[in-house]
C-alpha positions as CSV (number, residue, x, y, z in Angstrom):
1,M,53.2,-51.0,17.3
2,K,49.7,-52.0,16.4
3,K,48.4,-50.2,19.8
4,A,50.3,-46.6,19.0
5,W,48.5,-47.1,15.6
6,L,45.3,-47.7,16.7
7,I,45.6,-44.7,19.2
8,M,47.3,-42.6,16.2
9,M,44.0,-43.5,13.8
10,T,41.4,-42.8,16.3
11,F,42.8,-39.4,17.7
12,I,43.2,-38.6,13.6
13,L,39.0,-39.4,12.8
14,S,38.2,-37.5,16.1
15,I,39.6,-34.2,14.6
16,A,38.2,-34.9,11.3
17,L,34.7,-35.7,12.9
18,L,35.2,-32.5,15.0
19,G,35.7,-30.5,11.7
20,C,33.4,-31.3,10.1
21,G,31.0,-30.8,13.0
22,A,32.3,-27.2,13.3
23,K,31.6,-26.8,9.5
24,E,27.8,-27.7,9.6
25,S,27.4,-25.3,12.7
26,T,29.2,-22.9,11.0
27,K,26.1,-23.2,8.0
28,S,23.6,-23.1,10.1
29,A,24.3,-20.1,11.9
30,S,24.8,-18.3,8.7
31,G,21.5,-18.8,7.7
32,S,22.4,-20.1,4.0
33,S,21.5,-23.5,4.8
34,G,19.8,-25.7,8.1
35,E,17.2,-24.2,9.5
36,E,16.5,-20.4,9.8
37,K,15.6,-18.8,13.0
38,Q,11.6,-19.1,13.2
39,V,9.7,-15.2,13.4
40,T,6.5,-14.0,13.1
41,L,5.7,-10.5,11.8
42,K,2.8,-8.2,11.7
43,L,0.9,-6.8,8.6
44,G,-1.7,-4.2,9.1
45,H,-3.7,-1.8,6.8
46,I,-7.2,0.0,7.1
47,A,-9.5,-1.9,4.7
48,A,-12.0,-4.7,5.5
49,E,-11.1,-8.8,5.2
50,N,-13.2,-9.0,2.1
51,D,-11.1,-6.1,0.7
52,P,-8.7,-6.9,-2.5
53,W,-6.0,-5.6,-0.2
54,H,-6.7,-8.5,2.6
55,L,-7.0,-10.8,-0.3
56,G,-3.9,-9.5,-1.6
57,A,-1.9,-9.5,2.0
58,K,-3.3,-13.3,2.7
59,K,-1.5,-14.1,-0.4
60,F,1.3,-12.4,0.3
61,A,1.8,-14.3,3.7
62,E,1.1,-17.7,2.3
63,L,3.6,-17.0,-0.2
64,V,6.4,-15.7,2.4
65,E,5.2,-18.8,4.7
66,E,6.0,-21.1,1.8
67,K,9.4,-19.7,0.6
68,T,10.7,-19.5,4.1
69,N,9.8,-23.2,4.8
70,G,7.6,-21.8,7.5
71,S,10.3,-19.7,9.3
72,V,8.6,-16.6,8.7
73,K,4.8,-16.5,9.7
74,I,2.9,-12.8,8.8
75,D,0.2,-12.4,10.8
76,L,-2.6,-10.1,9.1
77,Y,-4.5,-7.3,10.7
78,A,-7.6,-5.5,8.8
79,S,-9.8,-2.8,9.4
80,S,-7.3,-0.2,11.2
81,T,-6.8,-2.8,14.3
82,L,-2.8,-1.7,14.6
83,G,-3.9,2.0,13.5
84,N,-4.4,4.5,10.8
85,D,-2.3,4.7,8.0
86,R,-0.1,7.2,9.5
87,D,0.3,5.2,12.9
88,L,1.2,2.3,10.7
89,I,3.9,4.2,8.8
90,E,4.8,5.4,12.7
91,G,4.9,1.8,13.8
92,M,7.2,0.6,11.2
93,Q,9.6,3.4,11.7
94,L,9.9,2.3,15.2
95,G,9.7,-1.4,14.5
96,S,6.2,-2.4,16.3
97,V,4.6,-2.9,13.0
98,D,6.1,-5.2,10.4
99,F,4.4,-4.8,7.2
100,A,1.9,-2.2,6.0
101,L,-0.5,-1.4,3.2
102,V,-0.6,2.3,2.8
103,A,-1.0,5.2,0.2
104,G,-1.2,9.0,0.2
105,V,-0.1,9.3,3.8
106,L,3.9,8.4,2.9
107,S,3.7,12.2,1.2
108,N,3.9,13.2,5.1
109,F,6.9,11.2,5.6
110,Y,8.6,12.0,2.2
111,E,6.8,14.7,0.7
112,P,7.2,14.4,-2.7
113,Y,4.6,11.3,-2.8
114,A,2.2,14.1,-2.4
115,I,2.5,14.4,-6.4
116,L,1.1,10.9,-6.6
117,E,-2.3,12.3,-5.2
118,L,-2.8,14.8,-7.3
119,P,-6.0,14.2,-8.9
120,Y,-5.8,13.7,-12.6
121,L,-2.5,13.1,-12.6
122,F,-2.5,9.9,-14.5
123,R,-3.9,10.0,-17.9
124,D,-5.4,6.4,-17.3
125,R,-4.6,2.9,-15.7
126,E,-1.8,2.2,-18.6
127,H,-0.4,5.1,-18.1
128,M,-0.1,4.5,-14.0
129,Q,1.6,1.3,-14.6
130,N,3.8,2.7,-16.6
131,V,5.0,5.4,-14.0
132,L,5.0,2.7,-11.1
133,Y,6.4,-0.1,-12.7
134,G,9.1,1.9,-14.7
135,E,12.4,3.7,-13.4
136,V,10.1,6.5,-11.9
137,G,8.8,3.8,-9.6
138,Q,12.1,2.5,-8.7
139,K,13.3,5.5,-7.5
140,L,10.5,6.4,-5.6
141,K,11.2,3.5,-3.4
142,E,14.7,4.1,-3.2
143,D,13.6,7.6,-1.7
144,L,11.3,6.5,1.1
145,L,14.0,4.2,2.1
146,A,16.6,7.1,2.4
147,N,14.2,9.7,3.8
148,A,11.5,7.7,6.1
149,Q,13.2,4.5,6.9
150,V,10.3,2.4,5.2
151,R,11.1,-0.5,2.7
152,G,8.4,0.2,-0.3
153,L,8.2,-3.5,-1.3
154,E,5.9,-3.2,-4.5
155,F,3.1,-1.2,-5.6
156,W,-0.6,-2.3,-5.7
157,E,-3.4,-1.1,-7.9
158,R,-6.2,0.4,-7.5
159,T,-9.1,1.2,-9.1
160,P,-9.9,4.6,-9.7
161,R,-11.0,6.8,-7.1
162,Q,-15.0,8.0,-7.0
163,L,-16.7,10.3,-5.3
164,T,-20.1,9.4,-2.9
165,A,-22.7,11.7,-1.6
166,N,-26.2,12.0,-0.5
167,E,-26.5,14.8,-3.2
168,K,-26.5,14.0,-6.8
169,I,-23.4,15.7,-8.2
170,T,-22.7,16.4,-12.1
171,S,-20.5,19.2,-12.0
172,P,-18.2,21.1,-9.6
173,S,-20.6,23.8,-9.1
174,E,-22.7,21.5,-7.2
175,L,-20.0,20.7,-4.8
176,D,-20.2,24.2,-3.3
177,G,-21.2,23.7,0.4
178,I,-20.3,19.8,0.4
179,K,-18.4,18.9,3.3
180,I,-16.1,15.7,1.7
181,R,-13.9,13.8,4.0
182,V,-10.5,13.6,2.7
183,P,-6.7,11.6,3.7
184,E,-4.7,13.8,5.7
185,I,-2.8,14.8,2.9
186,P,-2.3,18.4,1.6
187,A,-2.6,17.6,-2.3
188,S,-6.2,16.0,-1.6
189,I,-7.3,18.9,0.4
190,A,-6.1,21.2,-2.0
191,A,-7.5,20.0,-5.0
192,W,-10.9,19.5,-3.6
193,E,-11.2,22.9,-2.4
194,A,-10.1,23.9,-6.1
195,M,-13.3,21.9,-6.9
196,G,-15.3,23.7,-5.2
197,A,-15.9,21.3,-1.7
198,T,-15.1,21.7,1.6
199,P,-12.7,19.3,2.2
200,T,-12.7,17.5,5.7
201,P,-9.4,15.5,6.6
202,M,-9.9,12.7,9.0
203,A,-8.8,9.0,9.6
204,F,-10.8,6.5,7.4
205,S,-12.1,4.9,10.2
206,E,-13.8,7.6,11.5
207,V,-15.3,7.9,8.1
208,Y,-18.6,6.0,8.4
209,S,-20.2,7.4,11.4
210,S,-18.9,10.8,10.6
211,L,-21.7,9.9,7.0
212,Q,-24.1,8.7,9.5
213,T,-24.2,11.4,11.8
214,G,-23.7,14.4,9.3
215,V,-20.5,15.5,10.3
216,I,-19.4,14.8,6.5
217,D,-21.9,14.8,3.5
218,A,-19.3,12.9,1.2
219,Q,-16.1,11.5,0.7
220,E,-14.1,9.7,-2.2
221,N,-12.6,6.0,-2.7
222,P,-12.3,3.2,-4.9
223,V,-15.3,1.2,-5.2
224,A,-13.3,-1.7,-3.6
225,L,-13.3,0.2,0.2
226,I,-16.4,1.9,-0.7
227,E,-18.4,-1.8,-0.7
228,S,-16.7,-3.8,1.4
229,T,-16.6,-0.7,4.5
230,K,-20.5,-0.9,3.4
231,L,-20.6,3.1,2.9
232,N,-23.4,2.8,0.6
233,E,-25.4,2.5,4.0
234,V,-24.8,5.7,4.5
235,Q,-24.8,7.2,1.0
236,K,-26.9,7.1,-1.9
237,Y,-25.0,8.5,-5.0
238,L,-21.7,7.1,-6.3
239,I,-20.3,9.7,-8.7
240,N,-17.8,8.6,-11.5
241,T,-15.2,11.2,-11.4
242,N,-13.0,8.6,-11.9
243,H,-10.1,11.6,-10.3
244,V,-7.5,9.8,-9.0
245,Y,-5.6,6.3,-10.5
246,G,-4.2,5.1,-7.2
247,Y,-2.0,2.6,-5.7
248,V,-1.4,1.1,-2.4
249,M,2.2,0.0,-1.3
250,L,3.4,-2.9,0.5
251,T,5.9,-1.1,2.9
252,M,8.3,-3.0,5.4
253,S,9.9,-1.9,7.9
254,D,13.7,-1.5,7.4
255,I,14.0,-2.7,11.1
256,A,12.1,-5.4,10.2
257,Y,13.8,-6.5,7.3
258,K,17.1,-6.3,9.0
259,K,16.3,-8.7,11.2
260,L,15.8,-11.4,8.8
261,S,18.5,-13.7,6.8
262,K,19.2,-13.2,3.1
263,D,17.3,-15.5,2.2
264,Q,14.2,-14.5,3.8
265,Q,15.1,-11.2,2.6
266,K,14.8,-12.6,-0.9
267,A,11.7,-14.9,-0.3
268,V,9.4,-11.8,1.3
269,E,11.0,-9.8,-2.1
270,E,9.8,-12.5,-4.8
271,A,6.9,-13.3,-2.4
272,A,6.1,-9.2,-2.8
273,K,6.2,-9.4,-6.7
274,E,3.8,-12.7,-7.0
275,A,1.3,-11.2,-4.5
276,T,1.0,-7.9,-6.6
277,E,0.4,-9.8,-9.8
278,Y,-2.7,-11.5,-7.8
279,E,-3.9,-8.4,-6.2
280,N,-3.4,-6.0,-9.5
281,K,-5.7,-9.1,-11.2
282,I,-8.4,-9.6,-9.0
283,V,-8.8,-6.0,-8.0
284,Y,-10.1,-5.1,-11.3
285,E,-12.0,-8.3,-11.9
286,Q,-13.9,-7.4,-8.6
287,E,-15.2,-4.1,-9.4
288,K,-17.9,-4.7,-11.9
289,E,-19.2,-7.6,-9.2
290,L,-18.9,-4.9,-6.5
291,L,-20.6,-2.1,-8.5
292,E,-23.5,-4.6,-9.2
293,K,-23.8,-5.1,-5.1
294,L,-23.9,-1.5,-4.4
295,T,-26.6,-0.8,-6.6
296,G,-28.6,-3.8,-5.5
297,A,-28.3,-2.5,-2.4
298,G,-29.9,0.6,-3.6
299,M,-26.6,2.8,-4.7
300,E,-27.1,5.4,-7.7
301,V,-24.4,4.9,-9.9
302,V,-24.0,8.8,-11.4
303,E,-22.1,9.3,-15.0
304,V,-20.7,12.8,-15.0
305,D,-18.1,14.7,-17.7
306,T,-15.1,14.8,-15.6
307,A,-13.3,17.8,-17.8
308,P,-14.8,20.5,-15.8
309,F,-13.5,18.5,-12.8
310,M,-10.2,17.9,-14.2
311,E,-9.9,21.5,-15.3
312,K,-10.5,23.0,-11.7
313,A,-8.1,19.8,-10.0
314,K,-5.4,20.9,-12.2
315,T,-4.8,24.3,-11.1
316,V,-3.1,23.2,-7.9
317,H,-0.7,20.7,-9.7
318,G,2.0,23.4,-10.1
319,E,1.6,24.7,-6.5
320,F,3.0,21.0,-5.2
321,A,5.3,20.5,-8.1
322,K,7.4,23.6,-7.3
323,K,7.4,22.9,-3.6
324,S,10.8,21.2,-3.8
325,P,13.3,20.6,-6.8
326,E,12.5,16.6,-6.1
327,A,9.1,17.2,-6.3
328,Q,9.3,19.1,-9.5
329,E,11.5,16.4,-11.1
330,L,8.6,13.8,-10.3
331,Y,6.1,15.8,-11.4
332,D,8.1,16.2,-14.7
333,S,8.9,12.3,-15.1
334,I,5.3,11.6,-14.7
335,V,3.7,13.8,-17.1
336,N,6.5,12.9,-19.3
337,T,6.2,9.2,-19.0
338,K,4.0,7.6,-22.3
């Protein structure tokens, strides 16, 4: 009797242990507990490693690794190593690039984004923040995902875009005959034509050599990008046109996003928000220091009355707003944001 009792108890205990093992295995497979599958992802951008973009990307990568307990690691590729802006977006659509910092070229994949590139669209930094971090910005992210299969994680701020040239320019009339590099964005091309220049679209990776050889005479970008890529070596004047209060968007391939567990996805989203606060803080803190570096290296800063530039640039706003009902809605919502 005792032997039969012992056999029965052993059988019951074995069944119980098997049940516990199956439960733990299910938890581990679900990704809700236990070890996550380790993955290494790639983040690319066009700026140099000392640019606030890269510093923000580095912070983002650190936060993701920390929040996922090391299960998600991000390798960073600066200075167009993974290609130009268009290459990066196409790479995210194909799944060969996982994250990218991109801006105006997004309009080539979802046209209404061209509105964000219109010079003198935003009145000032506060206006831009209210747009990008409010309902308009949220809708822009949703529309990008629906139309380009790219996830907009967060908007990062950039200081205003400024004009650089080898001639001292103080009014739109002095832009006549000036070949200015612009991104491959129709809104930028049209606006600079309206202001009197001869815009020349090209990838940013070609700008330094094109300025050096005289293929172009001028270019326009925020101070951080001008300094980090040493454009002061091939440009004499920095003209404070303040023509675009801009952004760069931290984006993610939807293919890569869907490969992550829910916990990993949440960690990426949280890290993106925290890295945004970090990048936004340092980008403005650094501007004064960077200007001092540029002037110390011999670049002359030229203050101008922006009103004449603004008047001419705004003549193309309506043209781009009317391109589609979505573009008109976006333009109106931005203009009407307080």
